[in-house]
C-alpha positions in Angstrom: -161.8 -136.8 -26.6 -161.3 -140.4 -25.5 -160.3 -143.1 -28.0 -158.0 -140.9 -30.1 -154.3 -140.9 -30.4 -151.7 -143.4 -29.1 -151.2 -144.7 -25.6 -148.0 -143.8 -23.7 -147.0 -146.8 -21.6 -144.2 -147.5 -19.2 -141.6 -148.5 -21.8 -142.4 -145.4 -23.9 -141.5 -143.1 -21.0 -137.8 -143.8 -21.1 -137.6 -142.8 -24.8 -139.7 -139.7 -24.2 -137.4 -138.7 -21.4 -134.2 -139.4 -23.4 -135.5 -137.6 -26.5 -136.8 -134.7 -24.4 -133.4 -134.4 -22.8 -131.9 -133.7 -26.3 -134.6 -131.1 -27.1 -134.1 -129.5 -23.7 -130.7 -128.0 -24.7 -129.3 -128.8 -21.3 -132.3 -127.6 -19.3 -135.7 -128.9 -18.2 -134.6 -130.8 -15.2 -133.0 -134.3 -14.8 -134.7 -136.7 -17.2 -133.7 -139.8 -15.2 -135.7 -138.5 -12.2 -138.6 -137.6 -14.3 -138.5 -141.0 -16.0 -138.6 -142.9 -12.7 -141.5 -140.9 -11.3 -143.5 -141.1 -14.4 -142.9 -144.8 -14.9 -144.0 -145.5 -11.3 -147.2 -143.5 -11.8 -148.1 -145.2 -15.0 -147.5 -148.6 -13.4 -149.9 -147.6 -10.6 -152.5 -145.7 -12.7 -152.3 -147.0 -16.2 -151.2 -145.6 -19.6 -151.7 -142.0 -20.8 -153.6 -141.1 -24.0 -151.4 -138.9 -26.3 -153.8 -136.8 -28.3 -152.6 -135.3 -31.7 -153.0 -131.5 -31.7 -155.2 -131.7 -34.8 -157.6 -134.1 -32.9 -158.2 -131.7 -30.1 -161.7 -130.4 -29.8 -161.9 -126.7 -30.5 -163.9 -126.1 -27.4 -161.8 -128.2 -25.1 -160.2 -126.5 -22.0 -156.5 -127.0 -22.3 -154.1 -126.3 -19.4 -150.3 -126.1 -19.6 -148.4 -127.8 -16.7 -144.8 -128.2 -15.6 -142.0 -127.5 -13.1 -140.5 -124.1 -12.5 -137.1 -123.3 -10.9 -133.4 -124.1 -11.2 -132.9 -127.6 -12.7 -130.0 -128.3 -10.2 -132.4 -127.9 -7.3 -135.0 -130.1 -8.9 -132.4 -132.9 -8.8 -132.0 -132.4 -5.0 -135.7 -131.9 -4.2 -137.5 -134.8 -6.0 -141.2 -134.4 -6.8 -143.7 -136.7 -5.2 -145.7 -136.6 -8.4 -148.6 -134.9 -6.6 -147.6 -131.2 -6.6 -148.7 -130.8 -10.2 -152.2 -132.1 -9.3 -152.5 -129.7 -6.5 -151.6 -126.8 -8.8 -154.1 -127.9 -11.4 -156.9 -128.3 -8.9 -156.2 -124.9 -7.5 -156.4 -123.3 -10.9 -159.6 -125.2 -11.8 -161.3 -123.9 -8.7 -160.2 -120.4 -9.5 -161.5 -120.5 -13.1 -164.6 -122.5 -12.3 -164.1 -125.4 -14.8 -162.1 -128.6 -15.2 -159.3 -129.2 -17.7 -160.2 -131.5 -20.6 -156.6 -132.0 -21.6 -153.0 -131.1 -20.5 -150.1 -129.8 -22.5 -146.4 -129.4 -21.7 -145.1 -125.9 -21.6 -141.7 -127.1 -22.7 -140.6 -130.2 -24.6 -137.5 -131.0 -22.6 -136.3 -132.9 -19.6 -138.7 -133.4 -16.7 -141.2 -130.9 -18.1 -142.0 -133.2 -21.1 -143.2 -135.7 -18.5 -145.0 -133.6 -15.9 -148.3 -133.7 -17.9 -148.1 -137.5 -18.0 -147.5 -137.6 -14.2 -150.7 -135.7 -13.7 -152.7 -137.2 -16.5 -152.0 -140.8 -15.4 -153.6 -140.1 -12.0 -156.5 -138.0 -13.3 -157.3 -140.0 -16.5 -156.8 -137.0 -18.7 -155.3 -136.9 -22.2 -152.0 -135.2 -23.0 -151.8 -133.1 -26.1 -148.9 -134.1 -28.4 -147.4 -130.6 -28.5 -145.8 -128.0 -26.2 -145.1 -124.3 -25.9 -141.4 -124.1 -26.8 -140.3 -126.9 -29.1 -137.2 -127.1 -26.7 -136.6 -125.7 -23.3 -136.3 -122.0 -22.3 -135.8 -120.5 -18.8 -138.8 -118.1 -18.6 -142.6 -118.3 -18.9 -143.0 -115.4 -21.4 -140.8 -117.4 -23.8 -143.6 -120.0 -24.3 -145.2 -119.8 -27.7 -148.5 -119.6 -25.9 -147.6 -116.2 -24.4 -145.8 -115.1 -27.5 -148.9 -115.6 -29.7 -151.4 -114.0 -27.3 -152.5 -116.5 -24.6 -152.4 -115.0 -21.1 -150.1 -117.0 -18.8 -152.4 -116.1 -15.9 -154.4 -116.9 -13.9 -151.9 -119.6 -12.9 -151.5 -121.7 -9.8 -148.1 -122.6 -8.2 -147.4 -125.2 -5.6 -143.9 -125.5 -3.9 -142.3 -128.7 -2.6 -143.0 -127.6 1.0 -146.7 -127.3 0.3 -146.8 -123.5 -0.1 -149.1 -122.4 -2.9 -150.4 -119.3 -4.6 -152.7 -118.2 -7.4 -151.2 -115.4 -9.6 -153.2 -113.1 -11.8 -151.1 -110.6 -13.7 -151.6 -108.8 -17.1 -148.1 -109.2 -18.3 -146.3 -112.6 -18.6 -142.9 -111.1 -18.0 -144.0 -109.5 -14.7 -145.7 -112.8 -13.8 -142.4 -114.6 -14.5 -140.6 -112.4 -12.0 -143.2 -113.0 -9.4 -143.2 -116.8 -9.7 -139.4 -116.8 -9.6 -139.6 -115.1 -6.2 -142.2 -117.6 -5.1 -140.0 -120.6 -6.1 -137.1 -119.1 -4.0 -139.1 -118.0 -1.0 -142.1 -120.4 -0.9 -140.8 -123.4 -2.9 -137.2 -123.8 -1.8 -136.1 -123.2 -5.4 -138.7 -125.2 -7.3 -142.5 -125.3 -7.8 -145.1 -126.8 -10.1 -147.3 -124.6 -12.2 -150.7 -124.9 -14.0 -151.1 -122.0 -16.4 -152.0 -120.7 -19.9 -155.6 -121.8 -20.0 -156.8 -121.9 -23.6 -159.3 -123.6 -25.8 -158.5 -126.3 -28.3 -158.8 -123.9 -31.3 -156.2 -121.6 -29.7 -153.9 -124.4 -28.8 -153.8 -125.5 -32.5 -152.7 -122.0 -33.4 -150.0 -121.3 -30.7 -148.5 -124.7 -29.8 -145.5 -126.5 -31.4 -147.1 -129.6 -32.7 -145.9 -133.2 -32.3 -143.0 -132.7 -29.9 -143.9 -135.5 -27.4 -144.0 -138.0 -30.2 -140.8 -136.4 -31.6 -139.2 -136.9 -28.2 -140.2 -140.5 -28.2 -138.7 -141.0 -31.7 -135.5 -139.2 -30.8 -135.2 -141.2 -27.6 -135.5 -144.4 -29.6 -132.7 -143.3 -32.0 -130.5 -142.3 -29.0 -131.0 -145.7 -27.5 -130.5 -147.6 -30.8 -127.3 -145.6 -31.7 -125.8 -145.4 -28.3 -122.0 -145.0 -28.8 -122.5 -144.5 -32.5 -122.4 -140.7 -33.3 -122.4 -141.1 -37.2 -125.3 -143.4 -37.0 -127.3 -141.1 -34.7 -126.5 -138.0 -36.7 -127.6 -139.7 -39.9 -131.1 -140.5 -38.4 -131.8 -137.0 -37.0 -132.5 -134.8 -40.0 -135.5 -136.7 -41.3 -137.0 -137.2 -37.8 -136.5 -133.5 -36.9 -137.4 -132.3 -40.4 -140.7 -134.0 -40.3 -141.5 -132.1 -37.1 -140.6 -128.7 -38.6 -137.0 -128.4 -37.3 -134.1 -127.3 -39.7 -130.5 -128.2 -40.2 -128.6 -130.5 -37.8 -124.8 -130.2 -37.4 -122.0 -131.3 -35.1 -120.5 -128.1 -34.0 -117.6 -129.1 -31.8 -115.9 -132.1 -30.1 -113.6 -131.9 -27.1 -113.0 -132.0 -23.4 -114.8 -129.9 -20.8 -112.2 -127.5 -19.5 -114.3 -125.4 -17.1 -117.9 -124.9 -15.9 -118.6 -121.8 -13.9 -122.2 -122.1 -12.7 -124.3 -120.8 -9.9 -128.0 -120.5 -8.9 -129.0 -116.8 -9.5 -132.4 -115.4 -9.4 -134.0 -118.8 -9.6 -132.0 -119.9 -12.6 -128.8 -121.9 -13.2 -126.5 -119.3 -14.7 -122.9 -119.8 -16.0 -120.4 -120.4 -18.7 -118.9 -123.6 -20.0 -115.6 -123.9 -21.9 -114.6 -126.9 -24.0 -111.1 -127.6 -25.3 -110.9 -129.3 -28.7 -109.3 -132.7 -28.8 -105.6 -132.7 -29.7 -103.1 -129.8 -29.3 -105.0 -127.2 -31.5 -105.8 -124.8 -28.7 -109.3 -124.5 -30.2 -112.0 -123.8 -27.6 -115.8 -123.5 -27.6 -117.6 -121.3 -25.0 -121.3 -121.7 -24.1 -123.3 -119.3 -22.0 -125.9 -121.0 -19.7 -129.2 -119.8 -18.3 -130.8 -123.1 -17.4 -130.1 -124.0 -21.0 -127.1 -123.7 -23.4 -127.8 -120.3 -25.0 -125.0 -119.9 -27.6 -121.8 -121.5 -28.9 -118.8 -119.3 -29.5 -115.7 -120.6 -31.3 -113.2 -117.9 -30.7 -114.8 -114.8 -32.1 -117.2 -116.9 -34.3 -120.7 -117.3 -33.1 -121.7 -120.7 -34.5 -125.2 -120.9 -33.0 -127.5 -119.0 -30.7 -131.0 -119.1 -29.2 -133.6 -120.0 -30.3 -131.7 -122.6 -32.3 -131.0 -125.7 -30.2 -127.5 -126.3 -28.7 -127.2 -129.8 -27.3 -124.3 -131.5 -25.5 -123.8 -135.2 -25.9 -121.4 -137.5 -24.1 -118.7 -138.1 -26.8 -118.4 -141.9 -26.1 -122.0 -142.9 -25.3 -123.7 -140.2 -27.4 -126.3 -139.5 -24.7 -127.5 -136.0 -23.8 -125.8 -134.2 -20.9 -127.9 -131.7 -18.9 -126.1 -128.5 -18.0 -126.3 -129.3 -14.2 -124.4 -132.6 -15.0 -121.7 -131.0 -17.2 -118.4 -131.4 -15.4 -114.7 -130.8 -15.9 -113.0 -133.5 -17.8 -116.0 -134.9 -19.7 -115.5 -135.8 -23.3 -118.4 -134.2 -25.2 -119.9 -133.5 -28.7 -121.8 -130.3 -29.2 -124.7 -130.6 -31.6 -126.7 -127.7 -33.2 -130.3 -128.0 -34.5 -132.2 -125.2 -36.2 -135.4 -124.2 -34.3 -139.0 -124.8 -35.6 -140.7 -121.8 -37.4 -142.9 -120.7 -34.5 -139.7 -119.7 -32.7 -138.1 -117.7 -35.5 -140.7 -115.1 -36.5 -140.0 -111.5 -35.7 -142.6 -111.7 -32.9 -140.9 -114.7 -31.3 -137.3 -113.5 -31.7 -138.2 -110.4 -29.7 -138.9 -112.7 -26.8 -136.6 -115.7 -27.3 -133.8 -114.3 -29.5 -130.3 -113.3 -28.4 -131.4 -109.8 -27.3 -133.9 -111.3 -24.8 -130.8 -112.7 -23.0 -128.8 -109.5 -23.1 -126.6 -110.6 -26.1 -125.5 -108.0 -28.6 -125.4 -110.3 -31.6 -128.6 -110.6 -33.6 -130.2 -113.9 -34.6 -129.3 -115.7 -37.8 -130.1 -119.4 -38.4 -127.3 -121.8 -37.6 -126.7 -122.9 -41.2 -126.4 -119.2 -42.3 -123.9 -118.5 -39.5 -121.8 -121.4 -40.4 -121.7 -120.4 -44.1 -120.9 -116.8 -43.2 -118.1 -118.0 -40.9 -116.4 -119.5 -43.8 -115.8 -122.8 -42.1 -115.0 -125.9 -44.2 -116.7 -129.1 -43.2 -115.8 -132.7 -42.9 -118.4 -135.5 -42.6 -121.0 -134.4 -40.0 -121.0 -136.8 -37.1 -117.4 -137.8 -37.6 -115.7 -134.6 -36.8 -116.6 -131.0 -35.9 -116.1 -128.2 -38.5 -112.6 -127.1 -38.9 -111.9 -123.4 -38.2 -110.4 -122.8 -41.6 -111.4 -119.8 -43.8 -112.6 -120.8 -47.3 
């Protein structure tokens, strides 16, 4: 599979990390830390081949890799860049064959970069695709699992060097087990090698083009830093080409409160944003590693699996949920999810009900129309809560 696809080099990593932070919906780990580790490894070991999903050999052995645990703890316990290799080698010994290519199990934050960390050291290609098209908190929420690929056998390596191979029939049960390992054996974080599949299967179950999409989004975020209208104008064609839907500014205001704790291996909480001015208008967002929904009073504007992204209002740069703080001026952006996440089969696993919400799923654009909100120019102001 050599000689195909583009090369990801040091300068590209910053854009992939920044764009991945947008797709991560607040989760996926701290992109700045991931960027520094990945850039260092690429400087030491050379660029990484990014292989288009369509160019993947049908018979290739593809392994998904990434970090597991609460993003806030990943910030405190920085990876050496070797844990992922240890997990991959453990899994290869268990299955009796070597990986031909690596794939991210989620597009966002650090986890968009973990395959590159490993691939740069092992001279493996990275598939331009992932298993979520965004970030989700649980393994069974990967499109790989949703569409029939067994998550196990998988190998886990914690920051303290503890390791385990897991072989379970059900991905949901495996998720509970690995969360316990991350708490007990990993100090809150671990690195996983999982979802072994062949190339033909990867083409069927992966969200294509998300690493290149992250790079393009990162370039736009860099180019339009501090220019929200300019950024918002560039997003629909870039995201639309990758299969995503409508893009809309949902809210602008000041962070009033963030109630967050590490619970069961996840960052869990609630963020409240007060609209600018004296309107008394507020937006509430539930958190489970990622921003799950956006409530404006009794109006549900957007919910998983659609993407809810928080940007610094002045710099227009993504803010991860662990960095969300009282007093920050923010803009909340909504993006409709790609089709692999909105089938009935996927919604049973990644829709609102999977997170204990009573509301059913409806695409963001439909919700906004049904809410009767009137709109000003997207990117210049949030929708006004006025019934049409």
